[in-house]
C-alpha positions, 0 to 999 in steps of 0.5 A, a space after each residue: 280596493 277589496 279583492 272581492 270588489 275588484 273581482 266584480 265584472 271579471 269574466 274569464 275569456 272562453 278560450 282560456 276556460 276551454 284550454 285549461 283546468 282550474 287548479 285554484 284561486 291565488 290571491 290575485 289570479 286564477 291558477 289553471 293547468 293548460 290541457 297539453 300533457 307535452 309540457 308542465 304548463 300553468 296559466 295565471 289569469 288575474 281576476 280583474 275585469 277588462 285587463 289587457 296588459 301587465 301595466 293595467 294592473 295597480 302597482 300592488 297587483 303587479 307585485 302580486 302577479 310577480 309573486 304568483 309567477 315566482 310560486 309557479 316557477 318554484 313548483 316546476 323546479 321542485 316537481 319537474 326539475 326543468 332545464 328552463 322556465 318560460 314566462 310569457 304575456 303575449 295575448 295576441 290571440 286572447 287579449 285578456 291578460 294572462 301569463 303562461 308559465 311553462 317548464 321546458 326540457 331539452 327533450 321536449 317537442 319544441 326545444 329550443 323554440 317557443 311551444 306555440 305552433 309546434 305539433 298538436 296539443 296532447 290531452 292528459 289522460 283522465 288519471 294523469 290530469 287528475 294526478 297533476 291537478 291534485 299534486 299542484 293543488 297540494 303544492 299551492 295549498 289550495 
């Protein structure tokens, strides 16, 4: 199935749109920056309609998603030098398949717990957000 054909009917969940900023399109996924300056945090949203679970992807798409996750991890290692990288496909609040990739540090607000439910999200300043988006786009070649 051609990529464009597979994208037909894809609509990103409004919460994912509201909580993130577009970085660029990867082969399978929309790559997005989560609007929380406390953590380097990317979201991958496979551009396929009606996906809820990783196993809903075709085998080759599962491999593509894993490759995209790996690239996000490489970005974080190269640019942020995290102590740990968390990867999660929870989807309890937003059922649409999406992957969180979060760089973690011993000094971060939630360490060593998961980031969810700890404190309030901290928005990026306009300048810091734009700089991060630009830097990430350069890394990915978008």
